[in-house]
C-alpha positions as MATLAB code, in Angstrom:
seq = 'AYSQNGHDKQALKLFREMRLEGLKPNRVTFISILDVCASLATLAQGKESHASIIDSGLEVDVVVGTALVNMYGKCGSLDDARRVFDKMPQ';
ca = [
      -0.407    0.111    0.305;
       2.474    2.282    1.027;
       4.554    1.601   -2.605;
       1.292    2.312   -4.676;
       0.911    5.932   -2.361;
       3.803    7.331   -3.416;
       5.252    6.447   -0.063;
       8.293    4.487   -1.558;
      10.795    5.025    1.407;
       8.522    4.088    4.108;
       7.744    0.720    1.741;
      11.824    0.280    1.611;
      12.021    0.336    5.310;
       8.768   -1.659    6.118;
      10.117   -4.195    3.107;
      13.858   -4.590    5.449;
      11.845   -4.889    8.259;
      10.241   -7.593    7.631;
      13.363   -9.627    6.408;
      14.861   -9.021    9.592;
      11.742  -10.772   11.245;
      12.311  -13.442    8.605;
       9.153  -13.074    6.888;
       9.766  -14.762    3.121;
       8.480  -12.465    0.652;
       5.809  -13.840   -1.831;
       5.705  -12.603   -5.565;
       3.255   -9.407   -5.524;
       5.867   -8.078   -2.396;
       8.716   -8.466   -5.237;
       7.144   -6.833   -7.701;
       6.156   -4.356   -5.246;
       9.458   -3.414   -4.216;
      11.262   -3.604   -7.474;
       9.192   -0.997   -8.692;
       9.884    1.167   -5.234;
      13.789   -0.119   -6.317;
      12.895    1.520   -9.903;
      11.280    4.957   -8.382;
      14.118    5.505   -5.955;
      16.986    4.127   -8.606;
      17.824    2.032   -5.848;
      20.480   -0.241   -7.771;
      21.989   -1.904   -4.752;
      18.443   -2.771   -3.320;
      17.095   -3.846   -6.414;
      19.824   -6.015   -6.649;
      19.758   -7.637   -3.273;
      15.795   -7.975   -4.256;
      17.209  -10.123   -7.513;
      19.104  -12.286   -5.150;
      16.281  -12.983   -2.915;
      14.017  -13.835   -6.099;
      16.277  -15.911   -7.533;
      16.464  -17.820   -3.667;
      12.917  -17.608   -4.042;
      12.437  -19.405   -7.578;
      10.613  -16.580   -8.961;
      12.790  -15.634  -11.160;
      11.092  -17.497  -13.944;
       7.780  -15.996  -13.268;
       7.168  -13.481  -16.394;
       5.508  -10.980  -14.407;
       8.374  -10.740  -11.919;
      10.535  -10.545  -14.670;
       9.099   -7.665  -16.215;
       9.459   -5.826  -13.030;
      13.120   -7.085  -12.608;
      13.627   -5.793  -16.194;
      11.888   -2.349  -15.618;
      13.734   -2.110  -12.395;
      17.002   -2.500  -13.782;
      16.908   -0.417  -16.582;
      15.299    2.757  -14.626;
      18.339    2.323  -12.600;
      20.573    2.706  -15.849;
      21.614   -0.968  -15.319;
      21.054   -2.088  -19.229;
      23.149   -5.038  -19.072;
      21.402   -6.382  -16.310;
      17.944   -5.544  -17.661;
      19.276   -7.514  -21.107;
      20.630  -10.654  -19.090;
      16.780  -10.785  -17.436;
      14.981  -10.766  -20.388;
      17.184  -13.463  -22.388;
      16.546  -15.338  -19.482;
      12.427  -15.350  -19.068;
      10.301  -18.033  -20.681;
       8.632  -17.026  -23.895;
];
């Protein structure tokens, strides 16, 4: 809800707190946090989230993959965006 209402920094803070508590993000949470990373251009947080996405097995999800491509593109990491795009299922 924070990210959907323009409260990106609060969304990122809540996501970090959630992770510290040991809660595992789901598909919707990852998509939301990737949008926040894209909006704030926080590449380091985006890469950290990408690693968690790989660990959770959601990298093959087309919607999550699209959010990753968007985040990398908006953060200026076009090589990473292309790598994710090339790995996406057709």
